[in-house]
N, C-alpha and C positions, 0 to 999 in steps of 0.2 A: 711764766712760760714754762708750754708742756714739751721739755727738750724731746721726748719721745718722740710725738708727733712732728717735731721739728726737725731729727733725726732721720724723720724719712723722707723728709721734703728735701733736704740737703745731700742725702742719696741719691734722690731722685735726679736731682739738679745734675750733680756729680754725672749720672750714668746719661743724662741726655748730651751733656758739654763733651761727653768723651765718645755717643756715638758720631756726631758731627767734627769731632778733632779729626779721627781715625776714621772717617767715611770714603771707602771705595769711590776711585775717580779711574777705573778702568774702563775705557768704552764698553764693556762689552755689561759690565754692572749697570752704568746708567743705562742702557737700552733696556735692563730688565726691569727696572725701577721705573724708566719712565711706562712700560706695558702694564708694569703692575695696577700706576696710575691710571691709566687708558681703561686695562679691562675692569676697575672698578667705579670709572664713569659710565661707563658700557650698561656696567650691571644696574647702577642707582638711573640710568635714563631710561635702559629697555623693560626693568623688572620691580624695580621698587613702588612705580604710581599704580601701577594697574594692577600688577602682579600681589608684590609682598603686602602693599597696606590693604588691600581687600582681603590676601588670606589671614591676617593677624585679626581683621574684624569678624570672620568666620569662624577662626578658633575661639577668640572671647564668645562670639555666642554659644560657639558649642558645650564651654563652661555653664553658660549662664542660662540657656534658655534648653536645651535638652536635659534632660531627667536622666541623672546615674542609675537609673532602672533600665531605660532604653539604650543605654551604651551596652549594659550589664548583657541584655537579652539578645540584643542581637553580636555584640564584640565583645563579650565574659569569657570568662571562665568555664560557664556551665552552659551556654549557646551553642547548638546545633554546629558542630563543625563546618559542614559543607556549609551552611549558613554565613558563620561569620567569617572564614575566607572569602567566600563567595564575594559577600557585601564589600570587606575590603578591598579586594582586588576590583571590581566592578569601581567602586565608589573613584579609587585613584586613578582607574583608566579614565574616566567619566571627567578630572578636573586637569588632565595632562599638562600639569606644569612642569617648572625645572624640579632639580633637585635641592635646590633653595629654596624656592616658593612652597615647596611640600611642608616645611619644618614645623611652622606655628601649626598647620589641623595635622600634624602628626602629633603634636605637641598636645594639640586640643583631647584629641579622644583618648590619650594614653595616658593623659592626667585624672582623665573623667573614668577610669576605669578597665579601659580596654585591654585584653588579652595581651601579653606581649607579642603573638603568634599574630593573630590579625593585624595589629598594629603596625610591626612590621614587614605584613604582607602589603597594607596601606600605603607604609615609608618608600617598597619598590616600586610600587605600582605605577604612583602619580608619575613621574617622571621617566618611569621604563615602557610602559606600552601606553603609547602617545600612539593615536590612532591616526593622525596627519603625517607623523614622523615616521612613522612604517609605509605608510604608503608611498613620501617619498621618497625612504630608503631602496624600497621595490623599484620606482622609477629610475632614478639615478644610479644606483648601483648593482640591481638585478634584479630579478622576480627570485629567485632562489634567498639571499639574501635578507631581502623583505620579508617573504614566509617564513624562512626561519629566526628572522628576528622576532614576532608576533610568535609564534610557537614557545621559543625560548623564553621569551619574557614572562608571559603569562604561568610556565612552569615554574620558573628560577621564583616570581613572587609568592606562590603558595608553599613551594618548598623551604624558601626558607624562612619563611611564618612558620611555620610546622615546626623547621629543629630550631629555630629560636625559642620555641616554646616546651621544646623538649631538653633542651639544656637547662634553662632558668626555671624548669619548671619548681623546684623547691622555691624559689625567691620569690618568683610570681604569686605563689598558692598566698604568699606571708602579706605581701603587698595588697592583694586585692581582698584577703581578708580583713587588713586594717581597715580599707577603704568600705566594706560593706558594712561595718558598724557605726558610719558616719550617719548624724541624724537626716531623715526623708526631706526634703522642702516640697513645702505646695505645690501639688499639681498643675501643669499646666496643657490646654487642649490640646491633643494629638494633631489637630487638622493647623492648629495654627504654627506650632512650634515647625509641622513640617512646613506648610505654604511659608514662612520667615525664610528659615534656612534655602527653600530652595532660591527665591527670591535673592540671597545673599550669591549663591552661586553662580544663578545665572549674570549676575552681574560681573562677578568673576570671570566667566567662560565669555561672555561678550564682549570685556573690556580688552582681554589678550588672544581675541580668538584671529590666526593667522591665514594671511590669503590662500587659494589654494585651486582645484579644480570643480567645477562642477557647481553642485551646490553650495559645498563648501565657499567658492568664490562670490557665490551671489549674497550668503549671511554675511563675511566679509565686508563688502560692502554697503551694507545696512547696518553694520556692528555699532556705529555712535546711537542709530535712532533707538536699536534694542536697547543699547545701555540707560539711555535716557529713560527708558516705560521702563525697566526693571529699578530703577532708582526713585522713578514717581511709585511705584507700587510701594515701595519701600518705605517710603516714607508717611503713605496713607497705612501703614500695617502701625509704625511705630504709633501713629495719633489713636488709633482702634485700640489695638491692643496692649499697647503699653504706655498709655495715657502721656504721651510727652504732648508738648504744646503747641496745638496748629500752627499759630503765628511764629514758632519759631522754624518747623517744617518748611513753613511757607516763604520764607527769609533766604533761606538756603536756597531754595529750587530760585527763586528770583536770581539772587547772585549769581547764582551756575549759569540761567537760562542768557545773563546780563553777559557775562564772561564768554558764552559762544557767539551773540550776536555781535559782541566788540572785536574777539580776536579771532575768533571759528581755530581757533586752540584747543585740541580735545586734551593734552596732558594739563593746561592750566584750568583748563571747566571741571576735569575732575578731580583734580589738586584740592580746589578751591569747594566741591560739592563733597569732598571727604573730610578736607579741616571744617567745613561746618558743620557736620555730622558727628565729630569728634567734641565739640562745640557745644553743640544741644543737647548731646547724652552727659556731657561733662555738667551740666546744667539743669540735669534733670533729675529725679528721683528714682527709686525700686529698680528694676531690672535693667531699666535703661543703663544709667549710671554705672549700675555694676558689670554692663557690658562695656562698658569706655575704659574701666577699671582695670578689667579682667585683660582687654585687647592692648591695654597699655603696658601690663605687665608683661604680658610675653614677649612684645618686640622692644622693651627695656631690655630682658632678658637674651633674646635670640641677635638682635640687631649688632649691636658690636660683635661679639664673635663672627659673627656672616662675612660681616665686611672685612675684617681682619683674614680669613680663609681666603677672601674673592683676593684678598690682596698678595698676600703672597702665593695663591695659584698661578694668578699674570708673573709675578717676581721667576718663578722658577719655573713655568710653561711655557709662556706669555699671553698673547691673546690672541682667539680665532680669527684670523683675517688680518692679523697683523705682524709685527715685529716678534723674534724669539727671547725668550727667558731665558736663564741662567744654564738651563738644559735642552742644547741643540736638536731640534730636528732632525737635524742629517743622524744623530744619534738613535734617536727612537724609531726614524725606519729603517737603522741597518739592526735592530734588536729583533724587530717583527715581522722579517721578510721568512717568507716560506710559510709550514703548517708545523712547525716542531711545537713539544711540550712549551722548551722557554720561549718560543716567540708568542705563544698563546698565553702563558702566564703573564710575559711584559705586557705585552697590548692591556690584558684585566690590569694590572696594577697601572701602571701608565693613567688607563681610562677612570681610574677610581679614585685616582689624587686630582685631575685634573679637571678644571671646572665648564659645564659646557651650557651655554644660555639653551635654551629652547629651540632646535632642528640645526642648529651649527656642528652636531658631529656629521652631518650627512654630509658637506664640502668637505669637512675636514679629511675623512674616511678617504671621500673622492679620491685628496690629494697624495694620502699617503700609499692609498692601492697604485696608484701611477708611479708612484716611488718603489713599488716591488713588495708592498704586504701582502699577505695571502690574506685568502678568501676566512680561513679559519681565525687570525688573528684580529680581522675586520670584524666579524661576528661577535667574538668575545668584550672588543673595545664598545661595540654597541652595548652591551649586553650591563655592561660595567660604567662606564663612562655617564649616561645621562642620570642614571639610579644614584650614583653616589659622588663624592667629589669632598676637597679639602675641607671647603667649609662648613660641607653638610657633616660629616663625620666630627668639627670642633662642635658644632650646636647640639647633635642628636647624643655627643658624650656629656653636655651640662643636661640633658633629660634624663637619660638611664644608663649614665656612667660607664665608666672607662671599659668596663670586661664586655659588659651585654653589646657597645660599639664597636669594641674590634673584631668580635664573634661575627656579628653582622658581616662587617666589610670584609672579614674572609669570607666568609660564607658566599658574599657575592663575589667574590675573585674568583675562588675555587669553580662556583657554577658559570662562570662565564669562562675561565679556562677551560673545563671540561666540555661545555657544548660548542667550542671554539675549535676543538681537538678533532671532537666527533664531525661535525662540518665539513670542516677540510681533509678528512679521512673519506668522503665523501663525494665530494664535489671537486 
């Protein structure tokens, strides 16, 4: 018997026993624990099926189908800076996902050779520069805050990326130098890669499209028809471009169509389509199998840390629209009243650690402003809150290390604080 391993099991068992033996029984802790579980449930229902899993597939596709040379050309250290930061900020804004869904995509481009600066801009821009969220902010919180959020978020994404690249220029030079000596893979036609990646992104966008006004609402009403169309296009590309067996793709399409007819459930149908795609890729060869493996490795690395982070965010700060966590909202409201430096700093810090699902930051801000929150701290929270979160920090740390993550978060907090101070002083 391996007693070293058995000792680890015994200690783990004793630790679990002691946790439950001394489990806090106060109503406050029980309520916070319930909110943590409910927040995790909300995240699983609202983001995993339609956001996170497609994001993992896109990230895996970036590693397998997008060449190192393409990433280095547009986002690498030798790329034109205007192009690199422009591509990073626009790409993030187009995706318009939350601070957790952006993580697999960030991991994909960063590990493929994107410079730290453009990758950081992409990491910030995805959740921060959300067109619908900015429109909603202007409509509910006022045109001044909506306009300030749009301008400040764009400036923040580029500024933070440039500063990250400058602070870690020596480490980045060494990292990218090591990647440059890797063997060159067989090239894939550019049109093929562009069409394939565009289809995956369109599936993500259509599946996560939110209700709105005008054309936004019209697209929302037909979102599942569009998602089905893009899914069919993806299946055709897998057969034509990557030699996946057409019978297997046909079986997945038939199973998904049957689920739609029998259940009318978007969640079940999308889940079956995704699971079917994973099975087909697993039993395929070449790049198709490599795509599955890359996506799986990223999911295995990120999801446990992400779910743990969401749980603790709910435990500490509660759930949007639900009860409070261990930290009372009355304390938060007291810290962010007025437009002082302390109020803006606290708003930035609280926003940075709290988890906001897409668009939930607006009603939360509306409630805090009604409770006395100043306009400056409101903007600070809007800039820091959607962009980062405790789950986000834990995962980013596993990708680029503790020091870079700490600097990234500090830059987000500092920029949000300064922007809030300036906005509060002029309004």
